[in-house]
N, C-alpha and C positions, 0 to 999 in steps of 0.2 A: 454546537457542542458546548457544554459547560466547561469553562476554562478559568479557574482562579489565576490572578495575574502572575503569581510566582511559578506557575506551571506552563505559561504561554511561551511558544517558540516564535520569535520574530525574524530570526536569521533565515532569509530565503535560500541561501546556499545550503544551509543545514537541512531545510525542509526538502529541497530538491534531491539532496543526497539520500534522505530517508525514503522519498517516493521511488527513486530508482532502485534502492536496495530491497525494499519490501513491496515489490510491484505486483504481487498476487493479491487482488483486491476483492471487496464486496461492492457491487454496483447496485444501487437502489433507485427504483423509479416507481411510478404508478402504472400498473398493468391491469386492464379490465376493471378499473375502479378500486383496486386494492394495492397495498404495498407489495413490492416484488423485488427479489434480489437474485443476482447471478454472481458466481465466483469465477474470476478469470484474470489473466495477466494483462497489464497495460503497459504501453510505451509512452514515456514523457518526451515531448518535443518542446524544449524551453523556448526556442526561437519563435514558435507559434503560440506559446502559452496554451498548449493543448495536450490531450491524451488520446492515444489511438489503441483500438482493440477490435475484437470481432466476436460475435455471437455464433453459436450453432444455429443454423436456419430453423431447426425444429423448435428452438427456444422462442416462444412467442413474445418475449419481452421487447424485441426489436420492433415489432409491428406498430406499437403506439408510443415508443420512446422519443421519436423525432420531435424536436423543439421543446421537449420537457426540460425542466431544471432537475437534473439527476444529482445524486449524492454518491461519491466514491469514497470508501473508507479503506485507508492504508493502515493495517494493524502491524505494529512492530513487536519486539520482544515484550513479554509481560511475566510477572511472577508474584506469588504470595509473599508478604513480608510479615514474619512472625513477631508478635510482641515479646516473645520469650527471649529475643535477642537484645532487648533494651535493658537499661540499668535499673529499671523500676517495673513493678508488676502493675502499676497504675497506667495501663496502656491498652490499646485495642489493635487488632490485626488490620492490615490494609493491603493494597495491591499496587505495585509499581508498573508503569507501562508507558509506551509512546504510541501516539496515534495521530494521523493526519486525515482531515476531512476535506475533500475537494468537491466543489459545486460547479456545475457547468451545463451548458446547453448541448444537446446531443444531435448530431447530424449523421444520417445514414449515408454511407459512401457507395456509390454505384460504379465508380471508375475502377476498372480491373487492374490497371497499373498501380494505382494508389493502394489497392488491396494487396497486391503481390509485394510491393515495397514494404508495407507495414509488417507483413508476415516474415519477409526476409530479415528485416531489422530485428524482429523478435527472436528469430532463430539465431541470428548472429550474437545477440545479447546473452542468450542462455547456453549456447554451445561453448565448450572450452576453446581457447584460442588455437589449440593444436588438433581440434576435432576434424576428422576427414569429411564430415557432413557439410554439404553446401546446397541450399535450396535451389540455387540457380542451375545446379547440375541435375536436378530431378527432371524426369521426362515431362515436357510441357503439357502433353495430353492428360497425364496423370494429375498434375497440379490443377489444370482447368477443371477436371472432374471433381476433385476434392473442393475446389473453390466454390462450386455451386452449392455446397452444403453449409457455407458460412456467410455471414453478413458483417461487413466491416463498418466501423463507425468512428467518429471523431467527437471528442468532448472539448468544446471551447471553454476554458476555465474562467469562471467569473468570480470565485472567492475561494480562499484557502484558510483553514483553521488548523493549527497544529498545537499539540499538547504533549508535554513530557512530564509525567508525574513520577518524580524520582527522589522523593523524600526531601525536596528542597525546603519544606516547611519544618524540618528538624535541624537540630544543631549539627555542626560539622563533625563533632565527636560521634554522635549517633549515626550519622551517615557512614562514617568510617566503619563502625561496628556492623552495619547492614551490609556494606561491601564485603567485608571479611567473611561474613556468614554466607553470602551468596556465592562467593568464590569457592567455598567448601562443597557446594552442591554440584554434582556432575550433570548439569543440565544446560543446554545451549542458551535457553532464554535467561537463566539465572546469570550466566557469565556475561551475556550481552548487556543485561540491565546493570550489572556491576561496572562494566566498562563505560556505559553511558553516564552512570552516576559519577564516575571519576572525572569525565570530561565536563560535566555540568556543575561541578562544585565551584 
């Protein structure tokens, strides 16, 4: 990923926080000799320096992804920045965003317990704390039947690149103007970008 030095994120805790928050990813690999991508959620296990997830078995990407160096893209909030907000007309539009690229070797998981544990961890993450749903309480035969339709995998992380393009190359005064304008727009991405800009000033 192209990362000018003023947009680079080096703080690993900040990167991990981002990965866990924006965990619905695009996973790229080579499949049948061509670039291929799947959109899916992943679970980060920091103690293993790894990501866990699963493919639908009908998705052929898993069949030749083993031992490949795959690319996982975590895309955060992003939005258009209008030059009309600036104090001069001698300006051009741009886009603010945050993105993390994770590279790693993919291993297909055959162990049924590891598969169930990764599914359970994913459900626990996304269900609300007061949710009555619990994967462990679902009929085991039903779970076993559904599990035959998925393929679990682990990505051993080898490299992480993180970028926050949040107008750091502009003056603090202009950044404040951008933040004020973003906060006037009723869009989740606009408000999240504004919040991130405040944190990164």
